[in-house]
C-alpha positions in Angstrom: -11.5 12.6 10.8 -8.6 10.5 12.1 -10.1 9.8 15.4 -13.5 8.9 13.8 -11.8 6.3 11.7 -9.0 5.0 13.9 -10.1 5.7 17.5 -8.1 7.4 20.2 -4.9 6.5 22.0 -2.6 5.6 19.1 0.5 7.5 17.9 0.9 5.7 14.6 -1.7 4.3 12.2 -0.8 1.4 9.9 -3.1 0.5 7.0 -3.3 -2.6 4.8 -6.0 -3.0 2.1 -7.0 -6.1 0.2 -9.2 -9.2 0.2 -8.7 -11.6 3.2 -7.1 -14.4 1.1 -3.9 -16.4 1.2 -2.1 -14.4 -1.5 -2.2 -11.3 0.7 -0.3 -13.1 3.5 -1.9 -11.3 6.4 -0.6 -13.9 8.9 2.9 -12.6 8.2 1.7 -9.0 8.6 0.1 -9.8 11.9 3.3 -11.5 13.2 5.3 -8.4 12.0 2.9 -6.0 13.7 3.1 -8.0 16.9 6.9 -7.7 16.8 6.8 -3.9 16.6 8.0 -2.1 19.8 5.0 -1.3 22.0 6.5 2.1 22.5 5.4 3.1 19.0 1.7 2.9 20.2 0.7 1.7 16.7 -2.7 0.5 15.5 -3.1 -1.7 12.4 -6.3 -1.6 10.3 -6.9 -4.1 7.5 -9.6 -3.1 5.1 -11.1 -6.0 3.2 -13.3 -9.0 3.4 -12.8 -12.7 2.6 -12.7 -16.3 3.6 -9.8 -16.1 6.0 -11.5 -13.6 8.4 -12.1 -16.2 11.2 -8.5 -17.5 10.9 -7.1 -14.0 11.1 -9.3 -13.0 14.0 -8.1 -16.1 15.9 -4.5 -15.1 15.1 -5.1 -11.6 16.4 -6.3 -13.1 19.7 -3.4 -15.6 19.8 -0.9 -12.8 19.4 -2.6 -10.6 22.0 -3.4 -7.9 19.5 -7.0 -7.2 20.5 -7.7 -3.5 20.5 -4.6 -2.8 18.4 -5.8 -4.5 15.2 -9.1 -3.7 13.5 -10.7 -5.4 10.5 -13.7 -3.4 9.6 -14.4 -5.3 6.4 -14.8 -4.0 2.8 -14.9 -0.2 2.5 -16.2 1.3 -0.7 -14.0 4.4 -0.4 -10.7 3.7 1.3 -9.2 7.2 0.6 -10.2 8.7 4.0 -8.1 5.8 5.5 -5.2 6.5 3.1 -5.2 10.2 3.9 -5.1 9.6 7.7 -2.6 6.7 7.7 1.0 7.0 8.7 2.0 3.9 6.8 0.6 1.5 4.2 1.9 -2.1 4.3 1.5 -4.7 1.5 2.5 -8.1 2.7 1.5 -10.1 -0.4 3.0 -13.3 -1.7 2.1 -12.1 -5.2 0.4 -9.2 -6.9 -1.1 -8.4 -10.3 0.2 -4.9 -10.0 -0.2 -3.4 -6.5 -2.7 -0.6 -7.0 -2.9 0.1 -3.2 0.8 1.2 -3.3 0.1 3.8 -5.9 -3.1 4.9 -4.0 -1.0 5.4 -0.8 1.7 7.3 -2.6 -0.9 9.5 -4.2 -1.9 10.5 -0.7 1.7 11.1 0.4 1.7 8.0 2.6 4.9 6.0 3.1 4.8 2.4 2.1 6.5 -0.9 3.0 6.0 -3.9 0.7 7.1 -7.4 0.1 9.3 -7.8 -2.9 6.7 -10.1 -4.4 6.2 -11.0 -8.0 4.0 -8.4 -9.6 4.4 -4.6 -9.4 5.9 -3.5 -6.1 9.5 -3.4 -7.2 8.6 -1.4 -10.3 6.2 1.0 -8.4 8.8 1.6 -5.7 11.7 1.7 -8.1 13.6 -1.0 -6.3 13.1 0.7 -2.9 13.6 4.4 -3.8 10.0 5.2 -2.8 9.4 2.7 -0.1 11.0 -0.2 1.6 11.0 -3.7 0.1 11.4 -6.8 2.1 11.4 -10.6 1.4 8.1 -12.4 1.1 7.1 -14.2 4.3 9.8 -12.6 6.5 7.9 -11.2 9.4 11.0 -9.8 11.2 12.2 -8.0 8.1 8.7 -6.6 7.7 8.6 -5.5 11.3 12.0 -3.8 11.0 11.0 -2.0 7.9 7.7 -0.8 9.4 9.4 0.5 12.5 12.1 2.3 10.5 9.5 3.9 8.2 7.3 5.0 11.1 10.2 6.8 12.8 11.7 8.3 9.7 10.9 11.8 8.2 8.5 11.7 5.3 8.9 13.6 2.0 5.2 13.5 1.0 5.7 15.6 -2.1 8.2 13.1 -3.5 5.8 10.2 -2.9 3.0 12.1 -4.5 5.2 12.9 -7.5 6.0 9.2 -7.9 2.3 8.4 -7.9 1.8 10.8 -10.8 4.0 8.5 -13.0 1.0 6.1 -12.9 -1.6 8.7 -13.7 -3.9 8.3 -16.8 -2.2 11.2 -18.4 1.3 9.8 -18.0 0.3 6.3 -19.1 -1.3 7.9 -22.2 2.0 9.7 -22.9 3.9 6.4 -22.6 1.4 4.6 -24.8 1.8 7.3 -27.5 5.6 7.2 -27.2 5.5 3.5 -27.8 3.1 3.6 -30.8 4.6 6.7 -32.4 8.2 6.8 -31.2 9.4 9.5 -33.7 6.5 12.0 -33.2 6.0 14.6 -30.5 2.3 14.0 -29.6 0.8 15.6 -26.6 -1.2 13.2 -24.4 -4.4 15.3 -25.0 -4.4 14.2 -28.6 -4.7 10.5 -27.6 -8.4 10.3 -28.5 -7.9 11.9 -31.9 -4.8 9.8 -32.8 -6.6 6.6 -31.7 -9.6 7.4 -33.7 -7.4 7.9 -36.8 -5.5 4.6 -36.3 -6.9 1.8 -38.4 
């Protein structure tokens, strides 16, 4: 599975997922990837499509990253990529929430993210479940990527964190907010909501 997606000859597989637009700040990610030690034998794959493709392809060539960076475009089901990645990187300037971080954690994949406005700090609990770096700082991003790729991974802990964002857990929190003095199992959400005027 991994070779079919990523190709051969790489020891580490770094993934990023999102539309090729300014808010995702892929130029900083590419500079950070270029700064990684070549001894890591890493490949970066960016899943997504958008208006900045030609600009990013030119930057890949300028940085001498041909063969080490792939941009296969939009992928309907990114989970095979998540399951075979060694690291998920989010380089955004801002996020609405940061769903890709939860999706990566759900697959037990370590993450590195910018500490951008939106959800990354909350999802990663201030850095407990993945490294946070300043927005636009390619060297800090490179350092965090290298440190994560060479560190041991507690996949079960990452998966457990992702469960905090499951539909069941969110339903429980919703009920706790609406009915703070009642012990209501999440499975009764539909019945309780139907009875609420």
